[in-house]
MDAnalysis code that builds the backbone (N, CA, C; Angstrom):
import MDAnalysis as mda
import numpy as np

u = mda.Universe.empty(528, n_residues=176, atom_resindex=np.repeat(np.arange(176), 3), trajectory=True)
u.add_TopologyAttr("name", ["N", "CA", "C"] * 176)
u.add_TopologyAttr("resid", np.arange(1, 177))
u.add_TopologyAttr("resname", ["MET", "LYS", "ALA", "PRO", "ALA", "MET", "LYS", "VAL", "GLU", "GLN", "TRP", "PRO", "ILE", "ASP", "LYS", "LEU", "ILE", "ALA", "TYR", "ALA", "ARG", "ASN", "ALA", "ARG", "THR", "MET", "THR", "PRO", "ALA", "ALA", "VAL", "ASP", "LYS", "VAL", "ALA", "ALA", "SER", "ILE", "GLN", "GLU", "PHE", "GLY", "TRP", "ARG", "GLN", "PRO", "ILE", "VAL", "VAL", "ASP", "ALA", "HIS", "ARG", "VAL", "ILE", "ILE", "ALA", "GLY", "HIS", "THR", "ARG", "LEU", "ALA", "ALA", "ALA", "ARG", "GLN", "LEU", "GLY", "LEU", "LYS", "LYS", "VAL", "PRO", "VAL", "LEU", "THR", "ALA", "ALA", "HIS", "LEU", "THR", "PRO", "ALA", "GLN", "VAL", "LYS", "ALA", "TYR", "ARG", "LEU", "MET", "ASP", "ASN", "ARG", "SER", "HIS", "GLU", "GLU", "THR", "SER", "TRP", "ASP", "ALA", "SER", "LEU", "LEU", "ALA", "ASP", "CYS", "LEU", "ALA", "GLU", "LEU", "GLN", "THR", "GLY", "GLY", "ALA", "ASP", "LEU", "ASP", "LEU", "THR", "GLY", "PHE", "ASN", "SER", "ASP", "GLU", "ILE", "THR", "ALA", "PHE", "LEU", "MET", "ASP", "GLY", "THR", "ALA", "ALA", "ALA", "PRO", "ALA", "PRO", "GLU", "GLU", "PHE", "LYS", "GLU", "TYR", "ASP", "GLU", "SER", "ILE", "ALA", "THR", "GLU", "HIS", "GLU", "CYS", "LEU", "ASN", "CYS", "GLY", "TYR", "ARG", "TRP", "SER", "GLY", "ASN", "GLY", "SER", "GLN", "ALA", "GLU"])
u.atoms.positions = np.array([
    [-9.121, -12.709, -14.423],
    [-10.304, -12.082, -14.085],
    [-10.653, -11.739, -13.253],
    [-10.025, -9.758, -13.400],
    [-9.915, -9.322, -11.712],
    [-10.873, -8.949, -10.943],
    [-11.260, -9.460, -9.134],
    [-11.465, -9.733, -8.674],
    [-12.595, -8.441, -8.099],
    [-13.368, -8.537, -7.842],
    [-14.890, -6.238, -7.824],
    [-14.391, -6.494, -6.306],
    [-14.691, -5.454, -5.938],
    [-13.932, -4.509, -4.759],
    [-15.181, -5.710, -3.426],
    [-14.721, -6.181, -2.630],
    [-15.083, -6.430, -1.861],
    [-16.263, -5.641, -0.546],
    [-17.269, -6.413, -0.933],
    [-18.530, -5.587, 0.027],
    [-19.656, -5.946, 0.842],
    [-19.182, -6.664, 1.960],
    [-19.565, -6.820, 3.218],
    [-20.975, -6.960, 3.530],
    [-22.076, -6.850, 3.316],
    [-23.425, -7.269, 3.907],
    [-23.949, -8.066, 5.064],
    [-25.255, -7.251, 5.846],
    [-25.719, -7.775, 6.156],
    [-26.687, -8.788, 6.305],
    [-26.511, -10.246, 6.604],
    [-27.859, -10.733, 5.924],
    [-28.686, -11.577, 7.073],
    [-29.929, -11.431, 6.809],
    [-30.616, -12.603, 7.372],
    [-30.306, -13.961, 7.667],
    [-29.723, -14.259, 9.141],
    [-29.141, -15.307, 8.733],
    [-28.835, -17.446, 7.953],
    [-30.598, -17.104, 7.922],
    [-31.466, -17.986, 7.344],
    [-31.931, -17.868, 5.556],
    [-30.845, -16.377, 5.366],
    [-30.524, -16.257, 3.898],
    [-29.025, -17.050, 3.405],
    [-28.696, -17.526, 4.124],
    [-27.561, -18.300, 3.189],
    [-27.567, -20.141, 3.407],
    [-27.159, -20.730, 3.069],
    [-27.226, -21.976, 2.989],
    [-26.357, -22.917, 2.651],
    [-26.225, -24.133, 3.804],
    [-24.989, -24.523, 4.144],
    [-25.124, -25.785, 2.412],
    [-23.326, -26.100, 1.879],
    [-23.133, -26.616, 0.768],
    [-23.251, -28.217, 1.008],
    [-24.350, -28.161, 0.769],
    [-24.484, -29.920, 1.975],
    [-23.620, -30.925, 0.765],
    [-22.885, -30.496, 0.540],
    [-21.519, -31.562, -0.042],
    [-20.490, -31.115, 0.650],
    [-20.647, -30.630, 1.760],
    [-19.195, -29.983, 2.325],
    [-18.353, -31.096, 2.782],
    [-17.486, -31.059, 2.419],
    [-16.211, -32.397, 2.454],
    [-15.501, -31.994, 4.149],
    [-15.474, -31.052, 4.252],
    [-14.889, -30.612, 6.210],
    [-15.948, -30.518, 6.705],
    [-15.270, -31.535, 7.807],
    [-16.762, -31.658, 8.441],
    [-16.457, -31.018, 10.277],
    [-17.049, -30.304, 10.891],
    [-16.648, -29.563, 12.302],
    [-17.432, -30.210, 13.329],
    [-16.346, -30.300, 14.392],
    [-16.581, -30.709, 16.120],
    [-17.634, -29.473, 16.059],
    [-18.114, -30.186, 17.212],
    [-18.906, -28.669, 18.738],
    [-18.148, -27.960, 19.493],
    [-16.854, -28.861, 19.825],
    [-15.883, -28.301, 20.133],
    [-14.701, -26.718, 19.005],
    [-15.370, -26.594, 17.773],
    [-14.560, -26.432, 16.560],
    [-15.466, -25.108, 17.086],
    [-16.805, -25.436, 17.073],
    [-18.563, -24.617, 17.101],
    [-17.848, -23.302, 18.244],
    [-18.086, -24.300, 19.178],
    [-17.640, -23.645, 21.360],
    [-16.526, -22.290, 20.787],
    [-15.823, -22.625, 20.028],
    [-14.003, -22.140, 19.971],
    [-14.745, -20.644, 19.435],
    [-15.189, -21.251, 17.563],
    [-15.894, -20.020, 17.245],
    [-16.454, -19.078, 17.858],
    [-17.275, -19.912, 18.719],
    [-18.855, -19.271, 19.249],
    [-18.160, -18.086, 20.541],
    [-16.901, -18.710, 20.930],
    [-16.242, -17.504, 22.151],
    [-15.726, -16.867, 21.144],
    [-14.527, -16.666, 20.761],
    [-14.166, -16.107, 18.889],
    [-15.240, -14.673, 18.704],
    [-15.688, -15.161, 18.521],
    [-17.490, -14.273, 17.903],
    [-17.432, -13.597, 19.212],
    [-18.144, -13.629, 19.954],
    [-19.011, -12.926, 21.662],
    [-17.771, -13.293, 21.616],
    [-16.043, -12.763, 21.549],
    [-15.034, -11.449, 22.712],
    [-14.633, -10.158, 21.079],
    [-14.416, -11.131, 20.248],
    [-13.992, -9.891, 18.969],
    [-14.790, -9.793, 18.007],
    [-15.214, -10.038, 18.101],
    [-16.795, -10.339, 17.209],
    [-15.913, -9.977, 16.006],
    [-17.839, -10.210, 14.878],
    [-16.455, -11.188, 13.430],
    [-15.227, -9.782, 12.832],
    [-14.913, -10.835, 12.714],
    [-13.622, -10.320, 11.641],
    [-12.937, -11.128, 10.329],
    [-14.185, -12.096, 9.925],
    [-14.027, -13.193, 9.479],
    [-15.686, -13.162, 8.886],
    [-16.057, -12.756, 6.738],
    [-17.511, -12.511, 7.067],
    [-18.284, -14.328, 6.206],
    [-18.953, -14.738, 6.018],
    [-18.853, -15.278, 5.309],
    [-19.114, -15.516, 4.062],
    [-18.483, -16.179, 2.996],
    [-18.507, -16.006, 1.784],
    [-19.432, -17.434, 1.441],
    [-20.906, -16.488, 0.464],
    [-21.485, -17.419, -0.530],
    [-21.482, -17.179, -1.756],
    [-21.787, -18.251, -2.475],
    [-21.411, -18.226, -4.321],
    [-22.932, -17.145, -5.057],
    [-22.877, -17.189, -6.207],
    [-24.159, -16.149, -6.380],
    [-25.644, -16.766, -6.003],
    [-25.632, -18.312, -5.787],
    [-26.674, -18.898, -4.861],
    [-27.089, -18.644, -3.479],
    [-26.281, -17.825, -2.913],
    [-26.318, -17.847, -2.202],
    [-25.633, -18.794, -1.093],
    [-25.155, -20.327, -1.748],
    [-24.679, -21.168, -0.924],
    [-23.266, -21.220, -0.517],
    [-23.314, -21.260, 1.172],
    [-21.907, -20.471, 1.413],
    [-20.457, -22.041, 1.154],
    [-19.561, -20.353, -0.142],
    [-18.028, -21.321, -0.066],
    [-17.203, -21.493, 1.280],
    [-17.195, -20.820, 1.838],
    [-16.237, -19.862, 3.052],
    [-17.061, -19.625, 4.280],
    [-17.088, -20.669, 5.504],
    [-17.593, -20.148, 6.720],
    [-18.760, -20.562, 7.376],
    [-18.730, -21.927, 6.624],
    [-19.950, -22.926, 7.867],
    [-19.863, -22.697, 9.270],
    [-18.090, -22.566, 9.852],
    [-18.534, -23.423, 10.978],
    [-19.113, -22.162, 11.563],
    [-18.328, -20.481, 11.344],
    [-18.690, -18.998, 11.475],
    [-20.760, -19.385, 11.290],
    [-20.934, -19.837, 10.864],
    [-22.852, -20.192, 10.424],
    [-23.396, -20.453, 12.012],
    [-22.506, -21.492, 11.538],
    [-23.162, -23.048, 13.079],
    [-22.507, -22.033, 14.763],
    [-21.488, -21.972, 14.206],
    [-22.012, -20.478, 15.927],
    [-22.547, -19.187, 15.723],
    [-22.536, -19.285, 14.950],
    [-23.787, -17.853, 14.840],
    [-24.707, -17.982, 15.511],
    [-25.095, -19.492, 14.139],
    [-26.699, -19.803, 15.689],
    [-26.519, -19.834, 16.238],
    [-26.158, -20.871, 17.087],
    [-25.385, -21.224, 18.756],
    [-25.701, -20.482, 19.909],
    [-25.606, -18.844, 19.036],
    [-25.406, -18.242, 19.753],
    [-26.559, -17.036, 19.140],
    [-27.081, -17.674, 18.663],
    [-28.939, -17.071, 19.068],
    [-29.202, -15.435, 18.129],
    [-27.466, -15.396, 16.546],
    [-27.840, -14.620, 15.540],
    [-28.573, -14.599, 14.728],
    [-28.942, -13.286, 14.805],
    [-30.619, -12.788, 14.061],
    [-29.900, -12.996, 12.467],
    [-29.139, -12.270, 12.336],
    [-28.285, -11.530, 11.375],
    [-26.291, -12.004, 10.767],
    [-26.156, -11.979, 10.877],
    [-24.564, -12.456, 10.183],
    [-23.331, -11.483, 8.728],
    [-22.356, -11.568, 8.766],
    [-21.978, -10.460, 7.878],
    [-21.500, -11.912, 6.806],
    [-21.705, -11.758, 5.681],
    [-21.263, -12.149, 4.545],
    [-21.330, -10.943, 3.324],
    [-20.147, -11.518, 2.653],
    [-18.811, -11.578, 1.408],
    [-19.647, -12.211, 0.237],
    [-20.368, -12.021, -1.135],
    [-20.926, -12.617, -2.601],
    [-19.265, -12.604, -3.531],
    [-19.145, -13.866, -3.220],
    [-18.432, -14.190, -4.531],
    [-18.879, -14.407, -6.010],
    [-19.156, -13.436, -6.489],
    [-20.483, -13.759, -7.942],
    [-19.891, -13.737, -9.004],
    [-18.638, -13.815, -9.040],
    [-17.818, -13.773, -9.962],
    [-16.819, -14.634, -10.645],
    [-16.628, -15.450, -9.035],
    [-16.055, -16.978, -10.002],
    [-17.433, -18.321, -10.517],
    [-16.295, -19.135, -11.332],
    [-17.010, -20.006, -11.395],
    [-17.722, -21.118, -10.803],
    [-18.087, -21.265, -11.608],
    [-19.164, -23.290, -10.971],
    [-17.729, -23.477, -9.957],
    [-16.438, -23.415, -11.156],
    [-15.618, -24.580, -11.126],
    [-14.429, -24.340, -9.648],
    [-14.447, -23.005, -9.607],
    [-13.096, -21.535, -8.678],
    [-13.742, -21.859, -7.063],
    [-14.568, -21.931, -7.866],
    [-15.841, -22.153, -6.388],
    [-16.047, -23.425, -5.493],
    [-15.877, -24.040, -5.870],
    [-15.553, -25.845, -5.749],
    [-14.100, -26.032, -5.037],
    [-13.036, -25.553, -6.071],
    [-11.802, -24.964, -6.466],
    [-11.528, -24.663, -3.843],
    [-12.296, -23.207, -4.143],
    [-11.542, -22.045, -3.601],
    [-11.899, -23.189, -2.025],
    [-13.387, -23.224, -2.274],
    [-13.903, -23.963, -1.191],
    [-13.511, -25.616, -0.515],
    [-12.030, -25.858, -1.258],
    [-11.216, -26.867, -0.668],
    [-10.265, -26.507, -0.242],
    [-9.837, -25.702, -1.453],
    [-8.466, -24.703, -0.599],
    [-8.936, -23.952, 0.462],
    [-9.562, -23.563, 1.321],
    [-9.873, -22.511, 2.148],
    [-9.645, -23.324, 3.826],
    [-10.578, -24.537, 2.997],
    [-10.654, -25.039, 4.763],
    [-9.107, -26.419, 4.009],
    [-8.586, -26.323, 3.618],
    [-6.985, -27.361, 3.433],
    [-5.947, -26.893, 3.429],
    [-6.220, -25.345, 3.575],
    [-4.672, -24.430, 3.149],
    [-3.710, -24.464, 5.093],
    [-4.965, -24.024, 5.552],
    [-4.710, -24.492, 7.239],
    [-3.555, -25.566, 7.221],
    [-3.941, -26.900, 6.956],
    [-3.537, -27.745, 6.654],
    [-1.649, -27.437, 6.444],
    [-1.007, -27.163, 5.470],
    [-0.050, -26.812, 5.285],
    [0.844, -25.890, 5.988],
    [0.162, -25.553, 7.243],
    [1.077, -24.526, 8.686],
    [1.131, -25.018, 8.855],
    [2.598, -24.489, 10.137],
    [3.104, -25.390, 11.438],
    [3.041, -24.185, 12.413],
    [3.622, -24.086, 13.600],
    [4.059, -23.559, 14.707],
    [5.532, -23.788, 15.169],
    [5.789, -21.888, 15.078],
    [6.655, -22.318, 15.578],
    [6.924, -21.803, 17.392],
    [7.261, -23.276, 17.895],
    [6.893, -23.404, 18.778],
    [7.248, -21.655, 20.308],
    [8.977, -21.676, 20.077],
    [9.797, -20.774, 20.710],
    [8.284, -20.105, 20.386],
    [7.748, -19.167, 19.663],
    [7.248, -17.813, 19.035],
    [5.746, -18.114, 19.693],
    [5.554, -19.363, 19.835],
    [3.767, -19.625, 20.127],
    [3.844, -19.504, 22.014],
    [5.183, -20.133, 22.009],
    [5.510, -19.744, 23.708],
    [4.812, -19.092, 24.362],
    [6.799, -17.731, 23.841],
    [6.282, -16.051, 23.730],
    [4.908, -16.006, 24.115],
    [4.613, -15.723, 22.846],
    [3.327, -15.554, 22.490],
    [2.372, -15.502, 23.974],
    [2.017, -16.971, 23.885],
    [1.055, -17.646, 25.122],
    [1.450, -16.798, 26.552],
    [2.778, -16.683, 26.210],
    [3.414, -16.867, 28.338],
    [2.928, -14.931, 28.141],
    [3.711, -14.172, 26.983],
    [3.154, -13.110, 27.143],
    [1.394, -13.010, 27.338],
    [0.350, -13.203, 27.117],
    [-0.831, -13.075, 27.395],
    [-1.150, -13.285, 28.680],
    [-0.321, -14.881, 29.050],
    [-0.899, -15.746, 30.411],
    [-0.166, -13.812, 31.322],
    [0.990, -13.276, 31.529],
    [1.243, -12.887, 32.371],
    [0.183, -10.882, 31.898],
    [0.017, -10.890, 30.821],
    [-0.732, -9.753, 30.640],
    [-2.786, -10.271, 31.159],
    [-2.710, -11.289, 31.605],
    [-4.108, -11.570, 32.530],
    [-4.597, -12.154, 31.595],
    [-4.522, -11.702, 30.140],
    [-5.514, -12.631, 29.153],
    [-6.187, -13.699, 29.737],
    [-7.421, -13.933, 29.352],
    [-7.602, -15.490, 28.833],
    [-7.187, -15.972, 27.840],
    [-6.889, -17.248, 28.561],
    [-6.131, -18.457, 26.809],
    [-6.880, -18.932, 26.310],
    [-8.445, -19.464, 26.988],
    [-8.852, -20.312, 26.188],
    [-9.456, -19.866, 24.637],
    [-9.069, -17.939, 24.841],
    [-9.479, -17.837, 23.397],
    [-8.909, -17.042, 22.070],
    [-7.343, -18.029, 22.836],
    [-6.808, -18.348, 21.820],
    [-6.688, -19.927, 20.628],
    [-7.914, -20.732, 21.555],
    [-8.492, -21.670, 20.672],
    [-7.727, -22.721, 21.572],
    [-6.273, -22.983, 22.166],
    [-6.424, -24.325, 22.143],
    [-6.163, -24.638, 23.750],
    [-6.534, -25.608, 24.068],
    [-6.667, -26.144, 25.059],
    [-6.203, -26.298, 26.256],
    [-6.115, -26.236, 27.451],
    [-5.327, -26.534, 28.213],
    [-4.025, -26.468, 28.623],
    [-4.443, -28.256, 27.969],
    [-3.822, -28.811, 27.912],
    [-2.263, -28.415, 27.249],
    [-2.674, -28.319, 25.481],
    [-2.116, -28.001, 24.644],
    [-0.992, -26.610, 25.407],
    [-2.056, -25.877, 25.812],
    [-1.026, -24.135, 26.292],
    [-0.105, -24.392, 27.584],
    [-0.186, -25.825, 28.617],
    [0.845, -26.153, 29.124],
    [2.111, -26.589, 28.401],
    [1.480, -27.452, 27.355],
    [2.738, -28.036, 26.921],
    [3.210, -26.869, 26.077],
    [3.275, -25.908, 25.957],
    [3.293, -25.073, 24.637],
    [4.486, -24.279, 25.142],
    [4.017, -24.246, 27.558],
    [4.952, -22.885, 28.353],
    [5.389, -23.865, 28.677],
    [5.461, -25.446, 28.537],
    [6.340, -26.055, 28.863],
    [7.356, -26.478, 27.676],
    [7.008, -26.741, 26.931],
    [8.555, -27.144, 25.865],
    [9.050, -26.228, 24.671],
    [8.613, -25.214, 24.649],
    [8.694, -24.121, 24.414],
    [9.914, -23.100, 25.505],
    [10.499, -22.715, 24.351],
    [11.645, -21.901, 25.050],
    [11.351, -20.344, 26.160],
    [9.893, -20.194, 25.849],
    [9.487, -18.354, 26.983],
    [10.095, -18.940, 28.326],
    [10.978, -17.991, 28.545],
    [10.334, -18.250, 30.219],
    [9.466, -17.652, 30.985],
    [8.698, -17.778, 31.921],
    [7.091, -17.093, 32.299],
    [8.578, -16.255, 33.132],
    [7.549, -15.111, 34.028],
    [8.730, -14.014, 33.826],
    [8.386, -14.284, 35.833],
    [9.056, -14.600, 36.593],
    [9.025, -15.029, 38.428],
    [8.035, -14.319, 39.267],
    [7.233, -14.715, 39.518],
    [5.571, -13.430, 40.594],
    [7.127, -12.816, 41.131],
    [5.822, -12.172, 41.937],
    [6.966, -11.148, 42.998],
    [7.327, -11.037, 43.809],
    [6.389, -11.986, 44.364],
    [7.046, -12.352, 45.405],
    [8.124, -13.570, 45.863],
    [8.509, -14.043, 44.366],
    [10.199, -14.409, 44.259],
    [11.175, -13.780, 43.395],
    [11.342, -12.752, 44.203],
    [12.518, -12.149, 42.996],
    [13.419, -12.456, 43.762],
    [13.722, -13.289, 44.590],
    [15.530, -13.640, 45.405],
    [15.169, -15.261, 45.293],
    [16.724, -15.491, 44.789],
    [16.629, -17.622, 45.319],
    [17.103, -17.192, 46.160],
    [16.534, -18.590, 46.835],
    [16.866, -18.961, 48.067],
    [17.494, -20.408, 47.789],
    [18.725, -21.261, 48.579],
    [18.448, -22.101, 48.930],
    [18.254, -23.000, 49.291],
    [18.216, -22.657, 49.782],
    [17.544, -23.230, 52.061],
    [15.985, -23.660, 51.079],
    [14.937, -22.563, 50.149],
    [13.769, -22.808, 50.069],
    [13.634, -24.630, 49.800],
    [12.734, -24.929, 50.376],
    [12.139, -26.112, 50.249],
    [10.978, -26.565, 48.804],
    [11.218, -27.026, 48.118],
    [10.335, -27.410, 47.304],
    [9.240, -28.778, 46.942],
    [8.725, -28.279, 45.755],
    [7.755, -29.558, 45.587],
    [7.902, -29.648, 44.266],
    [7.390, -30.653, 43.314],
    [7.401, -30.625, 42.041],
    [6.631, -31.314, 41.469],
    [5.363, -31.427, 40.392],
    [5.314, -32.766, 39.965],
    [5.978, -31.688, 38.024],
    [5.816, -32.986, 37.497],
    [5.675, -32.958, 35.888],
    [4.581, -32.880, 36.078],
    [3.797, -32.163, 34.878],
    [2.801, -31.754, 34.165],
    [2.746, -32.724, 32.951],
    [3.042, -33.872, 32.669],
    [3.522, -34.237, 31.616],
    [3.781, -35.856, 31.843],
    [4.148, -36.147, 32.979],
    [3.812, -37.665, 33.339],
    [3.858, -38.193, 34.900],
    [3.191, -36.318, 36.027],
    [2.916, -36.701, 36.748],
    [4.344, -37.644, 37.340],
    [5.524, -37.827, 37.858],
    [6.536, -38.089, 38.350],
    [6.656, -37.069, 39.418],
    [6.907, -37.071, 40.742],
    [7.035, -35.950, 41.987],
    [8.035, -36.252, 42.249],
    [8.820, -35.079, 43.281],
    [10.067, -34.619, 42.904],
    [10.134, -33.386, 44.380],
    [10.901, -33.156, 45.802],
    [11.246, -32.842, 46.038],
    [12.041, -32.037, 46.259],
    [13.192, -31.330, 47.258],
    [14.389, -31.002, 47.612],
    [14.599, -29.493, 47.874],
    [15.650, -29.316, 48.441],
    [15.628, -27.936, 49.505],
    [17.039, -27.263, 49.333],
    [17.525, -27.923, 47.467],
    [18.743, -26.890, 46.948],
    [19.762, -27.439, 48.046],
    [19.778, -27.935, 48.991],
    [21.380, -28.464, 50.050],
    [21.740, -29.270, 49.594],
    [23.139, -29.451, 49.554],
    [23.810, -31.687, 49.441],
    [23.366, -32.203, 50.893],
    [23.357, -33.358, 50.550],
    [23.685, -34.075, 51.689],
    [24.235, -34.584, 52.289],
    [24.661, -34.437, 53.465],
    [26.220, -34.701, 54.064],
    [25.872, -36.413, 54.111],
])
């Protein structure tokens, strides 16, 4: 059966019904991240409901909207789906992202570009430890700050490993 054209509508938040048997759990941190995303970028994905107003996909978006005190949310009704399709899609929507992974090099490059551009990296959904790890472990080379255009081996350095805390120092010259 061909799906009808998508029509997103604004619904009062209380019109939606959370699926009582939702197998996917959500953490407060996930709700916070989605709320921050909605505040920064606006709504980019509607909540999907069945013909009876029960949520198929978007429980975390609904929780974020409630956290933000929103009165209306964008909703897409998938009334053409059978009850079995609704259940299957609900599971697939939550499971499909687990089949993917990150290209660490490309992610590091993207994070470095955002960082250089002054973007708020918290809005990427990664926490600061994850961002640091990707930037350290990836192949992205952050551009040198303006004040370090030249390299001078006589400059003393202090270092600390962000992963293990090991500290070392050196000035680049060899002991005599």
